N, C-alpha and C positions, 0 to 999 in steps of 0.2 A: 319120722325118723324117714331121712333120703337115704338110701346105701350109692354111694361114688368110686371113685376112684380115686386113688394118692390123689392125683394130678388135678382133678374137682372143687378133689379136697382143699388141697393149697392154693385154688383157686377163688374159692370161698373166704379162705382164710386172707385172701392181702382184701378183701373186702369188709372185714371187721367181722367175719359171721366165727364161731363158735364150732367144733368141731371132734366129733366124739371117735375114738377108735381104741385099737390095744393097744399096750407099750408090753414089757420083756415084767413087768410087774402087778399094774391092776391095770381096766380100763381107764383111760385120761380122756381130761378134755384139752386137746389143744385151742390156741389160739395167737394172732397176729399180736405185737408191740400195742395196734390199736385193738385188737378183743379182750385185751384183758379186762378195762371194767364189766362189760357183759359177762366176761367168764365168771368173778366173783359176786357178778349180781346170779345168777345160775347156782352160782355155790351156797348164798345169803349167807353170804360171806366179806366179812370188812375189807375195802379195799387196801385198807391199808399193810396187809398181811399178804407175803413176799412168797410169787406161783417162780417155782425153777422155770432155768431154762435148759431144754432138752437142744444139743451141739450134736452133728456131722459125726464129729472127732477132740478125737484129747485138744488140740492144736485150736479144734475151733472155740471150744469151751475155755481154752487159758486168754484167748484172746480179749476174752469178754472184759478179763485181771488184767489190776496195776501191778499184778507179781505174784509166783507159783512158788512155795513152798516146796524142800526136795521131798518131804511125806505127800505131797500134792501128788509129784508122779509118781509116785514110786506108788501111792493108790489107785490112780489112773492106769499103772503097769497093768496091775495086779484084776481091775473091776472092770475098768471099758472097755467093749462097751459092756453095758449088765447095771444091776441093777444100783444105782454109789448116785448119789447128788452129794456135792462137795462146795457149802460155801468159805465164797473169798470174800476179797476186800477187791469191790471193783473200782475203776477209774474215777468216778465221781467222787467217795472215798464213802462211797456205801458199802453195802454188798452184795451178792450175787449169788442164785446156786444155781450151780450149774451139773449137767449128767451128758451122761453120753451110752440109748440105751441100744440093744441087740434088738429087740423086736424087731423081724423083714417090714410089719405094717411100719411100724413108725420109720425106719429108717428111710423107706421108701418116698413118704408122706413127708419128712424132713431133706429129702431129694428133689422130689418136685416142687415144693418152696423153695429152697434155695439161699437156706439158712436158719439162724437157729432159730425153735416156737418154743412158747412159752404152753407149759404142761402140767395139771396134780388130777390128782384121783377125780375118776365123775360121780362127784356121790353129793347130795349137801354134807354142808359142813354138821363135822362130829358124825358124821354117820359109816357106815361101812362102807367101804370102796367097795365096785364089782368086778368082778372077774374074768366078765366076760359080758357080752353086749344085750345077755338077756338078762342074766340079773342085772341091769342098768335099773332105777328105779325107776316108774312109769308118770311121772311128774314132772321126774325132770326133762324124759326123753321124749315131754311134749314140749319143752320147751326148747329144742334142738334140732334144725333144720339136715345136719347131714350125717353121717356115718360110715367112718370106711370100716370092711368085714377084716376079721380076722380071728386065729384061736386067739384065746386068752392069754392071759401071762402067767408068772408063778401061784397070781395071787398074795404074795409077802408084798407089801410097802420098801422102797428103796431103802437102803441105810443112809444115813446124813450126818455128817463130819463136819462141820465147825472148823476152819484154820480161817479163819481170820481175825485180823491183830492181834498174829502173833497166837493165837489158839490150839491147841489141837484135841476136840472137844466130840464125842461122842452124842448126835444128835437123838439118834434113833438108828440101836442093832438092828441086825439081822442074824438070822442061824451062821452066813459065813464072814458075818464081820461084828464079833465081839470087843466088847473093851480091851480085854483079854490082848487081842490080836491086833489092834489098834497101835497099841501100848507098843510092843514086841517091834511095829513099822516105824515107831517116832522116833527121831533121835532123842536123846536128853533134852539136845539146843533147841528143840522143835516143839519143848512139852512146857504150860505154866502152871501145873499145876496137877 
C-alpha cells in the first residue's frame, strides 16, 4: 500500500480504485460508485449488501433522499458531523445510508473528491474492523494500492438508524445513541411500534 495525499487518493477513486483511510469510527475502505464492486470483492461479501455514502454536509446527504423526516433532522443536528448513519428512502424507490463524518482525513478526502463517497469498514466481512492502518489485516492491505494516513478514530462503529418507509428503528446502537435516547427524539407520529 502506498501512502498518498487526499488529492492523490481522490484521483485514484475517480479511476475506480479503492482507498483505505481513517474515519471518526474505524479505518474505512472508500470507493466511488464505479469502485463499489471492487470494494465488495475486497471485503469478501455479496454485492447486494448496501454500502453507506459519506457526505460533506447534511444538505448533501439529504439531497440523495426522497424526503427527510423531522427525526432525521433532529439526529443530524445532534450527531453530524459524527458517527451516525441514517438509512432513508432514496429517489429510486430503495434506500440509502448516509453519514457526515467528523474525521479530518475523511472530510479532506470528500472535499478533494468533490462529492459523496461510498465507505465501509476496512475488514473482511464478519471480522473485526481495524482502528488504525497498522491494525489492517495484511491480506487485505496487500490487495489495496492506496492509503491516506491519519490518526485512528474512536474504534466503535457508527450508530445506524433506519428511517426508511416511515420507520424509526435503531439497527446499531452506540454509547451515545441508545434506543431510549432515540425514542426520546422521535415524535409519536414518527414511530411504528
